[in-house]
Backbone as CSV, one residue per row, in Angstrom:
resi,resn,N_x,N_y,N_z,CA_x,CA_y,CA_z,C_x,C_y,C_z
1,UNK,106.111,103.931,116.134,104.807,104.491,115.862,104.998,105.794,115.092
2,UNK,104.242,105.978,114.047,104.341,107.173,113.218,103.074,108.004,113.379
3,UNK,103.272,109.285,113.653,102.153,110.202,113.827,101.995,111.020,112.555
4,UNK,100.791,111.064,112.027,100.521,111.834,110.823,99.534,112.933,111.161
5,UNK,99.882,114.141,110.756,99.025,115.287,110.992,98.324,115.636,109.690
6,UNK,97.028,115.734,109.746,96.274,116.102,108.561,95.724,117.497,108.763
7,UNK,96.034,118.381,107.812,95.546,119.745,107.875,94.351,119.921,106.962
8,UNK,93.469,120.772,107.381,92.365,121.160,106.522,92.981,121.805,105.274
9,UNK,92.434,121.557,104.089,93.030,122.099,102.857,93.271,123.608,102.888
10,UNK,92.375,124.371,103.502,92.576,125.827,103.568,93.767,126.178,104.451
11,UNK,93.926,125.476,105.567,95.069,125.727,106.441,96.371,125.369,105.735
12,UNK,96.348,124.277,105.009,97.536,123.859,104.278,97.948,124.946,103.280
13,UNK,97.003,125.476,102.551,97.287,126.540,101.577,97.805,127.783,102.294
14,UNK,97.192,128.133,103.415,97.616,129.303,104.197,99.075,129.153,104.643
15,UNK,99.423,127.995,105.203,100.796,127.781,105.666,101.788,127.786,104.508
16,UNK,101.401,127.235,103.392,102.271,127.269,102.206,102.491,128.697,101.733
17,UNK,101.431,129.495,101.731,101.533,130.889,101.304,102.467,131.669,102.220
18,UNK,102.287,131.526,103.519,103.149,132.237,104.468,104.596,131.795,104.294
19,UNK,104.830,130.501,104.168,106.182,129.996,103.993,106.794,130.555,102.710
20,UNK,106.024,130.563,101.646,106.506,131.086,100.370,106.843,132.571,100.486
21,UNK,105.960,133.331,101.099,106.177,134.772,101.224,107.359,135.072,102.132
22,UNK,107.518,134.320,103.199,108.630,134.559,104.122,109.966,134.333,103.437
23,UNK,110.036,133.355,102.543,111.299,133.073,101.868,111.625,134.103,100.803
24,UNK,110.656,134.883,100.381,110.878,135.900,99.359,111.277,137.243,99.967
25,UNK,111.344,137.332,101.295,111.614,138.586,101.977,113.084,138.692,102.335
26,UNK,113.677,139.861,102.078,115.064,140.122,102.446,115.052,140.962,103.717
27,UNK,115.431,140.370,104.832,115.346,141.039,106.125,116.251,142.264,106.216
28,UNK,117.384,142.261,105.561,118.306,143.381,105.651,117.746,144.641,104.996
29,UNK,117.170,144.497,103.827,116.697,145.669,103.092,115.232,145.964,103.349
30,UNK,114.524,144.974,103.877,113.094,145.143,104.072,112.332,145.064,102.766
31,UNK,112.983,144.598,101.731,112.363,144.515,100.412,111.900,143.090,100.154
32,UNK,110.996,142.959,99.221,110.509,141.657,98.822,110.804,141.452,97.349
33,UNK,110.827,140.214,96.922,111.118,139.946,95.515,109.936,140.366,94.646
34,UNK,110.166,140.424,93.351,109.138,140.855,92.415,107.947,139.894,92.397
35,UNK,108.160,138.628,92.733,107.087,137.641,92.665,106.265,137.561,93.947
36,UNK,106.660,138.296,94.969,105.993,138.210,96.253,104.805,139.165,96.301
37,UNK,103.649,138.691,96.789,102.513,139.600,96.937,102.886,140.767,97.852
38,UNK,102.221,141.880,97.656,102.479,143.079,98.444,102.219,142.802,99.921
39,UNK,103.191,143.107,100.771,103.006,142.922,102.200,103.526,144.139,102.938
40,UNK,103.013,144.381,104.149,103.419,145.572,104.895,104.908,145.527,105.234
41,UNK,105.599,146.652,105.092,107.032,146.683,105.386,107.311,146.899,106.873
42,UNK,108.389,146.302,107.341,108.876,146.614,108.683,109.355,148.063,108.614
43,UNK,108.945,148.914,109.560,109.358,150.312,109.509,110.874,150.474,109.389
44,UNK,111.277,151.443,108.565,112.687,151.675,108.266,113.534,151.856,109.525
45,UNK,113.036,152.622,110.488,113.798,152.852,111.713,114.075,151.559,112.464
46,UNK,113.085,150.661,112.526,113.296,149.371,113.190,114.290,148.523,112.418
47,UNK,114.199,148.544,111.085,115.166,147.772,110.288,116.584,148.259,110.559
48,UNK,116.745,149.571,110.657,118.082,150.114,110.922,118.557,149.753,112.327
49,UNK,117.669,149.874,113.305,118.049,149.568,114.687,118.398,148.087,114.856
50,UNK,117.705,147.231,114.113,117.889,145.782,114.256,118.748,145.182,113.146
51,UNK,119.543,146.004,112.480,120.328,145.534,111.327,121.260,144.372,111.672
52,UNK,121.692,144.277,112.911,122.568,143.173,113.318,121.784,141.932,113.737
53,UNK,120.468,142.010,113.661,119.593,140.901,114.056,118.570,140.622,112.948
54,UNK,119.027,140.130,111.795,118.092,139.903,110.674,116.971,138.927,111.018
55,UNK,117.224,138.002,111.918,116.162,137.068,112.300,115.029,137.798,113.022
56,UNK,115.340,138.873,113.733,114.300,139.663,114.393,113.486,140.447,113.368
57,UNK,114.159,140.964,112.360,113.439,141.670,111.294,112.489,140.704,110.599
58,UNK,112.936,139.490,110.377,112.076,138.476,109.749,110.868,138.158,110.624
59,UNK,111.069,138.087,111.921,109.942,137.817,112.822,108.935,138.965,112.802
60,UNK,109.443,140.197,112.770,108.542,141.347,112.679,107.766,141.315,111.361
61,UNK,108.460,140.958,110.276,107.795,140.874,108.977,106.719,139.796,108.997
62,UNK,107.000,138.701,109.633,106.021,137.623,109.743,104.777,138.096,110.498
63,UNK,104.982,138.878,111.560,103.844,139.408,112.313,103.011,140.359,111.462
64,UNK,103.685,141.185,110.678,102.957,142.110,109.810,102.198,141.356,108.717
65,UNK,102.779,140.292,108.241,102.102,139.464,107.250,100.819,138.874,107.836
66,UNK,100.886,138.466,109.086,99.717,137.901,109.760,98.587,138.938,109.864
67,UNK,98.943,140.223,109.981,97.926,141.271,110.057,97.070,141.287,108.795
68,UNK,97.693,141.043,107.641,96.904,141.089,106.404,96.303,139.745,106.028
69,UNK,96.899,138.649,106.516,96.331,137.341,106.175,95.232,136.914,107.141
70,UNK,95.227,137.499,108.332,94.181,137.222,109.325,93.672,138.552,109.868
71,UNK,92.963,139.319,109.054,92.536,140.652,109.491,91.525,140.594,110.628
72,UNK,91.605,141.597,111.476,90.639,141.755,112.559,89.362,142.344,111.988
73,UNK,88.247,141.883,112.485,86.961,142.388,112.016,86.685,143.771,112.608
74,UNK,87.085,143.973,113.857,86.689,145.196,114.551,87.804,146.227,114.726
75,UNK,89.039,145.859,114.495,90.147,146.777,114.740,90.823,147.150,113.433
76,UNK,91.074,148.430,113.230,91.753,148.858,112.003,93.110,148.165,111.854
77,UNK,93.466,147.742,110.648,94.691,146.975,110.437,95.961,147.717,110.850
78,UNK,95.995,149.027,110.675,97.196,149.765,111.080,97.414,149.643,112.583
79,UNK,96.331,149.744,113.367,96.439,149.588,114.819,96.915,148.182,115.183
80,UNK,96.348,147.189,114.525,96.753,145.804,114.788,98.237,145.638,114.467
81,UNK,98.693,146.244,113.370,100.103,146.148,112.991,100.997,146.735,114.079
82,UNK,100.616,147.881,114.617,101.411,148.509,115.682,101.418,147.615,116.918
83,UNK,100.270,147.074,117.276,100.202,146.178,118.436,101.087,144.951,118.228
84,UNK,101.060,144.410,117.020,101.904,143.245,116.715,103.387,143.596,116.883
85,UNK,103.782,144.742,116.337,105.183,145.156,116.464,105.560,145.335,117.931
86,UNK,104.708,146.007,118.685,104.989,146.229,120.112,105.092,144.909,120.867
87,UNK,104.177,143.995,120.596,104.203,142.696,121.283,105.449,141.898,120.959
88,UNK,105.849,141.914,119.706,107.053,141.179,119.316,108.294,141.814,119.918
89,UNK,108.329,143.138,119.971,109.467,143.808,120.602,109.537,143.477,122.090
90,UNK,108.380,143.335,122.742,108.363,142.899,124.145,108.982,141.500,124.274
91,UNK,108.673,140.639,123.316,109.262,139.297,123.314,110.774,139.379,123.156
92,UNK,111.245,140.253,122.269,112.689,140.420,122.080,113.353,140.874,123.383
93,UNK,112.687,141.763,124.118,113.229,142.225,125.407,113.339,141.050,126.369
94,UNK,112.294,140.249,126.451,112.319,139.080,127.348,113.436,138.119,126.971
95,UNK,113.592,137.888,125.683,114.668,136.996,125.230,116.036,137.570,125.570
96,UNK,116.207,138.874,125.386,117.494,139.513,125.703,117.785,139.423,127.198
97,UNK,116.758,139.589,128.002,116.951,139.469,129.460,117.328,138.039,129.845
98,UNK,116.740,137.080,129.162,117.104,135.680,129.413,118.553,135.413,129.037
99,UNK,118.981,135.981,127.914,120.380,135.833,127.499,121.314,136.496,128.502
100,UNK,120.914,137.660,129.015,121.742,138.358,130.004,121.846,137.537,131.284
101,UNK,120.742,136.993,131.727,120.751,136.175,132.947,121.668,134.965,132.772
102,UNK,121.564,134.304,131.625,122.422,133.144,131.357,123.897,133.551,131.311
103,UNK,124.177,134.690,130.714,125.567,135.170,130.631,126.106,135.506,132.018
104,UNK,125.264,136.123,132.840,125.693,136.458,134.208,125.950,135.204,135.024
105,UNK,125.116,134.197,134.834,125.313,132.939,135.559,126.594,132.244,135.129
106,UNK,126.964,132.405,133.872,128.185,131.770,133.376,129.438,132.592,133.700
107,UNK,129.221,133.828,134.147,130.326,134.753,134.478,131.253,135.001,133.283
108,UNK,130.680,134.977,132.101,131.424,135.222,130.868,131.316,136.716,130.549
109,UNK,132.394,137.470,130.852,132.372,138.933,130.720,132.006,139.403,129.305
110,UNK,132.602,138.851,128.234,132.208,139.309,126.897,130.737,139.002,126.583
111,UNK,130.253,137.852,127.028,128.847,137.497,126.794,127.923,138.423,127.579
112,UNK,128.329,138.787,128.780,127.526,139.710,129.593,127.436,141.062,128.893
113,UNK,128.574,141.543,128.386,128.596,142.834,127.706,127.702,142.815,126.457
114,UNK,127.798,141.744,125.666,126.952,141.625,124.472,125.469,141.585,124.850
115,UNK,125.163,140.818,125.887,123.771,140.676,126.310,123.219,141.994,126.863
116,UNK,124.045,142.740,127.582,123.595,144.043,128.089,123.307,145.009,126.939
117,UNK,124.199,145.023,125.941,123.986,145.894,124.780,122.720,145.497,124.028
118,UNK,122.513,144.189,123.906,121.323,143.711,123.201,120.057,144.099,123.959
119,UNK,120.078,143.934,125.273,118.912,144.299,126.066,118.612,145.793,125.924
120,UNK,119.637,146.630,125.994,119.431,148.073,125.846,118.873,148.422,124.467
121,UNK,119.372,147.763,123.445,118.872,148.000,122.097,117.402,147.615,121.995
122,UNK,117.043,146.460,122.538,115.655,146.013,122.464,114.740,146.953,123.251
123,UNK,115.206,147.426,124.396,114.427,148.392,125.170,114.257,149.690,124.389
124,UNK,115.326,150.116,123.728,115.273,151.338,122.922,114.295,151.169,121.765
125,UNK,114.329,150.016,121.110,113.392,149.752,120.007,111.957,149.851,120.492
126,UNK,111.674,149.275,121.631,110.303,149.221,122.140,109.847,150.574,122.673
127,UNK,110.748,151.335,123.281,110.328,152.576,123.934,110.397,153.784,123.012
128,UNK,110.809,153.596,121.771,110.966,154.730,120.858,110.168,154.563,119.568
129,UNK,108.835,154.446,119.654,108.070,154.282,118.422,108.287,155.428,117.426
130,UNK,108.609,156.621,117.926,108.856,157.730,117.006,110.103,157.470,116.155
131,UNK,111.028,156.670,116.653,112.247,156.339,115.909,111.999,155.253,114.858
132,UNK,110.819,154.646,114.879,110.527,153.570,113.926,110.433,154.094,112.501
133,UNK,110.095,155.369,112.346,109.892,155.966,111.016,108.908,155.109,110.209
134,UNK,107.655,155.235,110.571,106.611,154.354,110.057,105.962,154.819,108.761
135,UNK,106.518,155.786,108.082,105.870,156.301,106.874,105.540,155.196,105.873
136,UNK,106.489,154.298,105.631,106.235,153.238,104.650,105.106,152.315,105.104
137,UNK,105.030,152.065,106.401,103.956,151.218,106.922,102.608,151.942,106.813
138,UNK,102.580,153.229,107.169,101.341,153.994,107.038,100.925,154.090,105.570
139,UNK,101.887,154.321,104.694,101.580,154.384,103.262,101.007,153.061,102.762
140,UNK,101.581,151.959,103.238,101.071,150.643,102.831,99.584,150.520,103.169
141,UNK,99.226,150.842,104.409,97.831,150.687,104.814,96.930,151.725,104.162
142,UNK,97.463,152.908,103.845,96.669,153.886,103.097,96.327,153.354,101.713
143,UNK,97.324,152.756,101.047,97.116,152.238,99.698,96.229,151.000,99.670
144,UNK,96.276,150.208,100.730,95.609,148.900,100.742,94.469,148.811,101.744
145,UNK,93.905,149.933,102.113,92.911,149.888,103.186,91.539,149.393,102.769
146,UNK,91.245,149.336,101.516,89.960,148.797,101.022,88.774,149.376,101.764
147,UNK,88.797,150.679,101.955,87.658,151.325,102.588,87.649,151.217,104.100
148,UNK,88.718,150.711,104.706,88.761,150.576,106.156,89.645,151.684,106.714
149,UNK,89.110,152.436,107.648,89.890,153.488,108.306,90.789,152.824,109.336
150,UNK,92.071,153.102,109.279,93.002,152.472,110.221,93.507,153.428,111.275
151,UNK,92.768,154.440,111.564,93.110,155.289,112.700,94.022,156.455,112.383
152,UNK,94.302,156.716,111.118,95.155,157.868,110.789,94.335,159.087,110.524
């Protein structure tokens, strides 16, 4: 039996756009290619803290992209962006704790050490918003606010 999923044409275009934009993003540098539409940058401090986890930087970038592709009607976009970053960092903490638990159950000392370091890093990322160095993110929303005050 074959299952076929049919998407509404607008949803199909939306998913194609996100997929296209995600592939144009370089997680290490936080830069996008010349052909990519302007999107909010992952704060420099977070990129530096997560430099060994490029997949996490990509996930954060995806969340920021969602802020501009699905804007909130009642909440300033800068606030939504911060909430998205905080929520994703909470997810990273949960994942790191799961990895630590699995490593402890396996009694693999090197894996336990790696998982503990990862958990501490994720906790540090989440608990230190001042270390995020959000100037580029604030500048992005200042330039692209279209008359919407984002809480600055």
